[in-house]
C-alpha positions in Angstrom: 2.4 30.5 -14.7 2.6 29.1 -18.3 5.9 31.1 -19.0 7.1 29.4 -15.7 6.6 25.9 -17.2 8.0 27.0 -20.4 11.2 28.1 -18.8 11.6 25.2 -16.5 10.6 22.6 -19.4 13.6 24.2 -21.4 15.8 23.8 -18.2 15.0 20.3 -17.9 15.6 19.5 -21.9 18.9 21.5 -21.4 20.3 19.2 -18.9 19.3 16.2 -21.0 21.0 17.7 -23.7 24.2 18.0 -21.7 24.2 14.6 -21.4 24.4 13.9 -25.2 20.6 12.9 -25.5 18.6 14.2 -28.5 15.2 15.2 -27.0 13.1 18.3 -27.7 10.6 20.1 -25.4 7.0 19.2 -26.2 5.3 22.3 -27.5 3.2 23.7 -24.4 0.0 24.0 -26.5 -0.4 21.1 -28.9 -0.3 17.3 -29.0 2.5 15.6 -30.7 3.6 12.1 -31.6 6.8 10.7 -30.0 8.6 7.1 -29.7 9.3 6.0 -26.2 11.1 3.1 -25.1 9.1 0.8 -22.4 11.2 -1.4 -19.8 10.8 -4.6 -21.9 12.7 -3.3 -24.9 9.9 -2.5 -27.4 9.9 0.6 -29.0 6.1 2.1 -29.1 4.9 5.2 -30.7 1.9 7.0 -28.6 0.2 10.2 -28.4 1.8 12.3 -26.0 -0.5 13.7 -23.4 -2.5 17.1 -24.3 -1.1 20.3 -22.6 -2.1 20.7 -19.2 -5.2 22.9 -18.8 -5.2 26.1 -16.9 -8.3 26.0 -14.6 -9.8 29.1 -12.7 -10.1 28.4 -9.0 -14.0 29.3 -9.3 -14.2 26.4 -12.2 -12.5 24.0 -9.5 -14.5 25.2 -6.5 -17.7 24.5 -8.9 -16.3 21.0 -9.9 -16.1 19.9 -6.1 -18.9 21.4 -4.6 -16.9 23.9 -3.0 -14.5 21.6 -1.7 -17.2 19.4 0.4 -15.6 17.4 2.9 -17.6 14.4 2.0 -15.8 14.3 -1.4 -12.5 14.5 0.2 -10.5 11.6 -1.0 -7.5 11.9 1.3 -4.7 14.2 2.8 -0.9 14.4 2.5 2.1 16.7 2.9 0.7 19.0 -0.3 -2.9 19.3 0.9 -6.3 17.6 0.6 -7.5 15.9 -2.6 -11.2 15.9 -3.7 -13.2 14.1 -6.1 -14.8 16.4 -8.6 -16.7 16.6 -12.0 -15.8 18.7 -14.8 -18.2 20.4 -17.1 -17.7 17.8 -19.7 -18.6 15.2 -17.1 -15.0 14.0 -16.4 -14.3 12.7 -13.1 -11.1 14.1 -11.7 -9.0 14.3 -8.5 -8.6 17.8 -7.3 -5.4 18.4 -4.9 -5.5 21.8 -3.4 -1.9 23.0 -1.7 -2.3 23.7 1.9 -0.6 27.1 2.3 0.4 26.3 5.8 1.6 22.8 4.9 5.1 21.1 4.8 5.1 21.4 1.0 4.5 24.4 -1.2 5.0 26.5 -4.6 8.3 24.6 -5.4 6.7 21.3 -5.1 3.6 22.4 -7.0 6.0 23.6 -10.1 7.8 20.3 -9.7 5.2 17.8 -10.0 3.1 20.0 -12.4 6.4 20.2 -14.8 7.3 16.7 -14.6 3.8 15.1 -15.4 3.7 17.5 -18.3 7.0 16.4 -19.7 6.7 12.6 -18.9 4.2 10.3 -20.3 3.8 6.6 -19.4 0.7 4.5 -18.9 2.1 3.9 -15.2 2.2 7.5 -14.4 -0.6 9.5 -13.0 -2.1 11.8 -15.6 -2.1 15.5 -15.1 -5.3 17.2 -16.5 -4.7 20.8 -15.4 -3.6 23.0 -12.6 -4.5 26.6 -10.9 -2.5 29.3 -10.1 -5.1 31.8 -8.9 -3.5 34.4 -6.8 -2.2 32.2 -3.6 -4.0 29.3 -4.4 -2.3 26.2 -5.9 -4.2 23.3 -7.2 -3.5 20.3 -9.5 -6.1 18.3 -11.4 -5.5 14.5 -12.1 -7.4 11.8 -13.7 -9.6 9.9 -11.1 -8.3 6.7 -10.2 -11.5 4.9 -8.6 -9.4 2.5 -6.4 -7.6 4.8 -4.4 -4.3 4.0 -3.4 -2.3 0.4 -2.9 -1.8 1.2 0.9 -5.7 1.4 1.2 -5.9 -2.7 -0.2 -3.2 -4.1 1.8 -3.4 -2.5 5.4 -6.2 -1.7 7.7 -8.8 -3.0 5.1 -12.2 -1.9 6.1 -15.5 -3.7 6.3 -16.9 -5.2 3.1 -13.6 -5.2 1.2 -11.5 -8.0 0.1 -7.8 -8.2 0.1 -6.0 -8.4 -3.0 -5.4 -11.8 -4.6 -1.8 -12.9 -5.5 -2.5 -12.4 -9.1 -3.6 -8.7 -8.4 -0.4 -8.1 -6.4 1.7 -9.4 -8.9 0.2 -7.3 -11.6 0.4 -4.1 -9.3 4.1 -4.8 -8.5 5.0 -5.4 -12.1 3.3 -2.2 -13.5 4.4 0.0 -10.7 8.2 -1.1 -11.5 7.5 -0.4 -15.2 6.7 3.3 -14.2 9.8 3.6 -12.1 12.0 1.8 -14.7 10.6 4.7 -17.0 11.5 7.5 -14.8 15.2 6.0 -14.3 16.0 4.6 -17.6 13.8 6.2 -20.3 13.5 10.1 -18.9 16.7 11.9 -19.6 18.0 13.2 -17.6 16.4 10.6 -15.1 13.8 11.2 -12.5 14.3 10.1 -8.8 10.9 10.0 -7.3 12.1 10.2 -3.7 9.0 9.2 -2.0 8.1 5.8 -3.3 5.9 4.0 -1.2 2.5 2.1 -1.4 0.4 5.2 -0.4 1.8 6.7 -3.7 0.8 4.0 -5.9 -3.0 4.8 -7.2 -5.1 2.2 -9.0 -7.4 2.4 -11.7 -10.8 0.3 -11.7 -8.8 -2.6 -13.3 -6.1 -2.4 -10.4 -3.7 -1.0 -13.0 -1.0 1.0 -11.0 0.2 4.4 -11.6 2.8 6.3 -10.0 1.7 9.7 -8.2 2.9 12.5 -5.8 6.1 13.8 -7.7 6.4 16.8 -5.4 9.7 16.1 -3.9 11.0 14.2 -7.2 14.6 15.3 -8.3 16.6 15.3 -11.4 19.1 12.7 -11.5 22.8 12.9 -11.5 24.1 14.0 -14.9 27.5 13.9 -16.6 30.3 12.8 -14.4 28.2 13.2 -11.4 27.6 10.0 -9.2 24.8 11.2 -7.2 22.7 14.4 -6.3 23.2 16.1 -2.7 20.0 17.0 -1.4 18.0 17.4 2.0 16.8 13.9 3.4 13.1 13.6 2.6 10.7 11.0 2.4 8.6 8.4 4.5 10.2 6.5 7.4 10.6 2.9 6.7 11.1 3.4 3.1 13.9 5.7 2.9 17.4 3.9 1.8 19.7 4.0 4.8 22.7 5.4 2.4 20.4 8.4 1.5 19.2 9.0 5.3 22.9 9.2 6.6 24.3 11.1 4.0 22.0 12.9 1.8 23.5 11.4 -1.4 20.5 10.5 -3.7 20.7 8.2 -6.5 18.1 5.7 -8.4 19.1 3.2 -6.2 17.4 5.0 -3.3 14.4 4.5 -5.2 15.0 1.1 -5.6 15.2 0.4 -1.9 12.0 1.7 -1.3 10.4 -0.2 -3.9 11.7 -3.3 -2.3 10.0 -2.3 0.6 6.9 -1.8 -1.4 7.3 -5.3 -2.5 7.6 -6.6 1.1 4.3 -5.2 1.9 2.6 -6.8 -0.9 3.9 -10.0 0.1 3.5 -10.0 3.7 0.5 -7.3 4.2 2.5 -5.8 6.8 3.5 -1.8 7.0 6.8 -0.6 6.2 6.9 0.7 10.0 4.8 0.2 12.9 5.5 2.8 15.9 5.6 1.6 19.2 2.2 1.2 21.2 1.3 0.2 24.8 1.3 -3.5 23.5 4.1 -4.0 21.4 7.4 -2.4 20.5 8.2 -0.6 17.3 8.8 -2.7 14.1 10.4 -2.2 10.8 9.6 -4.3 7.9 13.0 -4.8 6.4 14.5 -6.0 9.6 11.8 -8.5 10.2 11.8 -10.0 6.5 15.9 -10.5 6.8 15.1 -13.4 9.4 13.2 -15.4 6.5 16.3 -14.8 4.1 18.3 -16.6 6.5 16.0 -19.5 6.6 15.3 -19.5 2.9 11.4 -20.4 3.7 9.9 -17.4 2.2 6.3 -18.8 2.2 6.2 -18.5 5.9 6.2 -14.4 5.6 3.0 -14.5 3.3 0.2 -12.2 4.2 -2.4 -14.1 6.3 -5.2 -12.4 4.2 -3.9 -14.5 1.0 -5.1 -17.6 3.4 -2.4 -19.8 1.4 -3.9 -19.1 -2.2 -0.4 -18.1 -4.0 2.3 -19.6 -5.8 5.0 -20.6 -3.4 7.4 -20.4 -6.2 6.2 -16.8 -7.4 6.2 -15.6 -3.7 9.6 -16.8 -3.2 10.8 -15.1 -6.5 9.4 -11.9 -5.5 10.7 -12.1 -1.9 14.3 -12.8 -3.1 13.9 -9.9 -5.8 12.6 -7.6 -2.7 15.6 -8.8 -0.5 18.0 -7.7 -3.2 16.5 -4.2 -3.5 16.9 -3.7 0.4 20.4 -4.5 0.5 22.7 -2.2 2.5 25.2 -1.4 -0.1 23.3 0.4 -3.1 25.9 -0.9 -5.5 24.6 -4.5 -5.2 20.8 -3.7 -5.4 19.5 -4.3 -9.1 18.3 -1.5 -11.2 14.6 -1.2 -12.2 15.1 -2.7 -15.6 16.5 -5.6 -13.7 13.4 -5.5 -11.3 11.0 -5.5 -14.1 12.5 -8.6 -15.6 12.5 -10.3 -12.5 9.0 -9.3 -11.5 7.9 -10.8 -15.0 9.4 -14.4 -14.1 7.3 -14.0 -11.0 4.2 -13.5 -13.1 5.1 -16.6 -15.1 6.0 -18.6 -11.8 2.6 -17.6 -10.7 0.8 -19.4 -13.4 1.8 -22.5 -11.4 3.5 -24.1 -14.3 6.8 -26.4 -13.3 7.0 -25.5 -10.1 10.4 -26.6 -8.4 11.0 -27.6 -4.8 14.4 -25.4 -5.0 12.7 -22.4 -6.1 10.3 -22.8 -3.0 13.3 -22.7 -0.8 14.4 -19.6 -2.2 17.2 -20.7 -4.4 19.5 -18.0 -6.1 18.2 -16.6 -9.7 20.2 -15.2 -12.4 19.6 -11.6 -12.8 21.3 -9.2 -15.7 23.4 -6.6 -14.5 25.3 -3.6 -15.8 22.2 -1.9 -17.5 22.8 1.6 -17.9 21.2 3.9 -15.5 22.2 7.1 -13.8 22.8 5.7 -10.3 26.1 6.3 -10.4 27.2 2.8 -9.5 30.5 1.3 -10.4 30.4 -0.1 -13.8 27.0 1.2 -15.1 28.5 2.0 -18.5 29.7 -1.5 -19.2 28.0 -4.1 -21.2 25.7 -6.4 -19.6 26.6 -9.6 -18.1 24.8 -12.4 -16.5 25.6 -13.0 -13.0 24.2 -15.2 -10.1 22.6 -13.6 -7.5 23.7 -14.3 -3.7 
């Protein structure tokens, strides 16, 4: 298994070197210092995460009390996730592959490899893995507040809805994680299943992107896209990707725009039809407010009016840019981070303008380098007015 990681790591770095980057594969059994660029342009030097530990299945069975159902945190395409405690006392999340599920060994390798190679505060941390026999298990840091989805949809009794400031904080942090994948990783990484259920929250509601099993390495060289089988979650999937199978970073941008709309409205990305109502997709529903420009009307009722109208309008405008039909006119994730930081400042309630409440246009920086393959991606940055 370690040899497999080493081979795939060299392959990933090789793809990066063919794009002219100067990166080195992290040694598999030691820590190292490396400099990384964060979306706001500051250079930071941080300690790369320790090499993932190779656990035995017996160790993980002991850590989870033989995978008791009472300790099950949830279940996805890969399998069930259990809460566990290592002999060191560290609390972890243990994800066990369902051998009869929709994902398998390939997704296990992809997720483990990417989380070993990539390092960012807004990506979930991989503690280790298990590959005993047919067993495939991934061990992550435990994030006590679960997924974002559980805090904006079907909130259980005794739990409060997220306040506006927390929603802005989560949106900005998650955007920085995705911007890291698109703009700092080289070659870039396309998540391919960006949704509220794959954004996990720690005890302080700091967001971390998770579930990289179907992620793809982005286009390299002269490529404009990656052709692949269409996968993802209905309601979040970009229309051009769903129709053609041509994947770019702008596919992730669309999906994250849907997440922003969820944070604003409290509505699900897609509500299937029931005996009482027709099916409902969030994006078409939200576009009716874009026409009127009165975005405050789409606010989650759970907020009870306690939000900055200026900040909400700015976030809504950003989200509507991200879910544009034509991917060429969607912002990059670096631009999204900048826009969400404006939302944060607007949410402080300083100098609100009526024109912002009515959804006036914002100026955004376009032309950032990305591996999305959109026309003009290599040009110098220029300031343009959004429409």
